[in-house]
C-alpha positions in Angstrom: -9.4 4.0 -1.3 -12.9 2.7 -0.9 -15.7 4.6 -2.4 -18.8 3.1 -0.7 -18.1 4.0 2.9 -14.5 4.7 4.7 -12.7 2.0 5.9 -12.6 3.0 9.4 -16.3 3.2 9.0 -16.5 -0.2 7.2 -14.5 -2.0 9.9 -16.5 -0.4 12.8 -19.9 -1.8 11.0 -18.2 -5.1 10.9 -17.2 -5.3 14.5 -20.9 -4.3 15.5 -22.1 -7.4 13.5 -19.9 -9.3 15.8 -20.4 -10.5 19.1 -19.4 -7.7 21.7 -15.7 -7.5 22.6 -14.8 -9.5 19.3 -12.0 -7.3 18.3 -8.7 -6.7 20.1 -6.1 -4.2 20.0 -2.7 -4.7 19.3 0.6 -2.4 19.6 3.7 -2.9 17.8 7.2 -1.4 18.1 9.5 -0.7 15.3 10.7 -4.0 13.8 8.1 -6.1 15.7 6.6 -8.6 13.5 3.0 -9.1 13.8 3.1 -12.6 11.5 5.2 -14.4 9.4 5.0 -16.0 6.0 3.3 -19.4 6.5 1.7 -18.9 9.9 -2.2 -19.1 10.2 -4.0 -16.1 9.3 -4.5 -14.0 12.4 -8.0 -12.4 10.9 -9.2 -9.0 9.4 -6.7 -6.2 10.4 -7.3 -2.5 10.8 -4.4 -0.1 11.3 -5.5 2.7 13.6 -2.2 4.2 13.2 1.6 3.7 12.3 2.9 1.8 9.6 3.2 -1.9 8.7 5.3 -3.2 5.8 4.2 -6.6 4.2 7.1 -8.7 2.7 7.2 -11.7 0.9 10.1 -14.4 0.8 10.6 -15.9 -2.8 12.0 -19.5 -3.4 15.0 -18.1 -4.3 15.6 -16.3 -1.0 14.8 -12.6 -2.4 12.9 -10.4 0.0 10.2 -8.4 -1.8 8.1 -5.5 -0.2 4.7 -6.0 -1.6 2.8 -3.5 0.3 3.1 -0.7 3.1 -0.1 -0.4 5.2 -0.7 3.2 6.5 -3.1 4.8 9.3 -6.8 3.6 8.5 -6.4 0.9 6.3 -7.2 -2.8 6.2 -4.2 -5.2 5.1 -3.5 -8.8 4.1 -7.1 -9.0 4.0 -7.2 -12.1 1.3 -5.4 -14.0 4.2 -9.1 -14.8 5.9 -9.7 -16.9 2.9 -6.4 -18.6 2.7 -5.1 -21.5 5.0 -1.8 -19.6 5.7 -0.2 -16.1 5.3 1.6 -15.4 2.2 4.1 -12.8 3.6 5.4 -11.4 6.8 4.1 -8.4 8.3 6.2 -6.0 10.4 5.9 -2.7 12.0 8.0 0.0 10.4 6.8 2.5 13.0 5.1 2.4 16.1 1.8 0.9 15.2 -1.7 0.4 16.7 -4.4 -2.0 14.9 -7.6 -4.0 15.7 -8.0 -7.4 15.0 -11.2 -9.3 14.3 -10.7 -13.0 14.5 -11.1 -14.7 11.0 -14.1 -17.0 11.5 -16.1 -14.1 13.3 -15.3 -11.7 10.3 -16.4 -14.5 8.0 -19.5 -15.0 9.7 -20.3 -11.3 9.7 -19.8 -11.2 5.8 -22.2 -14.2 5.5 -24.6 -12.4 7.9 -24.3 -8.9 6.3 -24.0 -9.2 2.4 -23.8 -5.4 2.3 -20.9 -5.2 4.4 -19.4 -8.4 2.1 -20.1 -6.2 -1.1 -18.1 -3.1 0.3 -15.2 -5.9 1.3 -15.2 -7.3 -2.1 -15.2 -3.9 -3.9 -12.2 -2.9 -1.5 -10.4 -6.2 -2.7 -10.9 -5.5 -6.5 -9.5 -2.0 -6.2 -6.5 -3.5 -3.9 -5.8 -5.9 -6.9 -6.0 -3.1 -9.5 -3.3 -1.1 -7.6 -1.2 -4.1 -7.4 -1.3 -4.6 -10.8 -0.5 -0.9 -11.6 2.7 -1.5 -9.4 3.5 -4.4 -11.7 3.1 -2.3 -15.0 5.2 0.4 -13.5 8.2 -1.8 -12.6 8.3 -2.6 -16.4 8.4 0.7 -17.6 11.9 1.8 -18.5 14.3 4.2 -18.2 13.7 4.5 -14.8 13.5 8.2 -15.2 10.0 7.6 -16.9 8.9 4.8 -14.4 9.6 7.1 -11.6 7.7 10.0 -13.3 4.7 7.8 -13.5 4.6 6.8 -9.9 5.2 10.2 -8.9 2.3 11.2 -11.2 -0.2 8.7 -10.0 0.5 10.0 -6.1 0.6 14.0 -6.9 -2.4 16.1 -6.2 -3.5 18.9 -8.5 -0.9 21.2 -7.2 1.8 18.4 -7.8 2.3 17.8 -4.3 2.8 14.0 -3.1 0.8 13.0 0.2 2.6 14.0 3.4 3.0 10.5 4.7 4.5 9.4 1.2 8.4 9.2 1.6 11.1 8.7 -1.2 12.0 5.4 0.6 8.4 4.0 0.1 8.4 5.2 -3.7 11.7 3.2 -4.6 10.3 0.2 -2.8 7.1 0.4 -5.0 9.4 0.5 -8.1 11.5 -2.1 -6.9 14.4 0.1 -7.2 17.3 1.3 -4.4 16.8 4.6 -3.0 20.1 6.1 -4.5 19.0 5.0 -7.9 15.7 6.6 -7.6 17.2 9.9 -6.2 19.2 10.1 -9.4 16.0 9.5 -11.6 14.6 12.8 -9.6 17.7 14.8 -10.3 17.4 14.1 -13.9 13.5 14.9 -13.9 14.4 18.1 -12.1 17.1 19.0 -14.4 14.4 18.6 -17.3 12.3 21.1 -15.4 9.5 18.5 -14.6 9.7 18.6 -10.7 11.2 20.7 -8.0 12.6 19.8 -4.6 11.1 22.0 -2.2 12.6 20.3 1.0 14.9 17.5 1.8 13.1 14.0 0.7 10.3 16.0 -1.0 9.5 16.5 -4.4 6.6 18.5 -6.3 5.8 18.2 -10.2 5.8 21.3 -12.0 3.1 21.1 -14.6 0.6 19.1 -16.1 3.2 17.8 -18.7 4.5 15.8 -16.4 1.2 13.9 -15.8 0.6 13.6 -19.6 4.3 12.2 -19.8 3.7 9.6 -17.1 0.4 8.5 -18.9 2.0 7.8 -22.3 5.1 5.8 -20.5 4.9 2.0 -21.8 6.6 -0.5 -20.4 9.8 -1.2 -22.4 9.6 2.4 -23.7 12.9 4.4 -24.4 13.9 8.0 -23.3 
């Protein structure tokens, strides 16, 4: 999350720094592809509502979800500095977004160093989040990996963001949904979380946060 200004405010100011009418709106249906890995970068994208999955295909043919963009987020930002897109972008729900062409966004950053600095901060924070996911995926056993991720996401009362699904968390941790559900069942038996309703979990105490913070890659149960 950006700390200097909100992402909607940032994108509005960036759009204002471009010629009038530069941004266009795009509507996507579930499953519709915005761009493919290897395509020319479309520009800077801002999701006004919906959900877009970013998926990379490895040389071995494996499909890896690298990020899920949600309402009021920019995504695939680094592509404006690249020669081609490094992943697919596929709508996971009915989605609407705004697009600033690449050349105009780059010109605006040159003309407005204040906006370029905000964008740099956002990219740095996104990189830290990506590194955190890599760190989480190295934690074993899966119960500790799941607990660490849930603790990252939970608020002070132990509740997860309403838009955060267990399927999305499973993808973050690079495990199947059934494997995550089994890990959650173990954590529930330990008294570290509860399941107030189908598809929702709540951490029960600060102890779970402490356990998550102490979880290290390669740890043991």
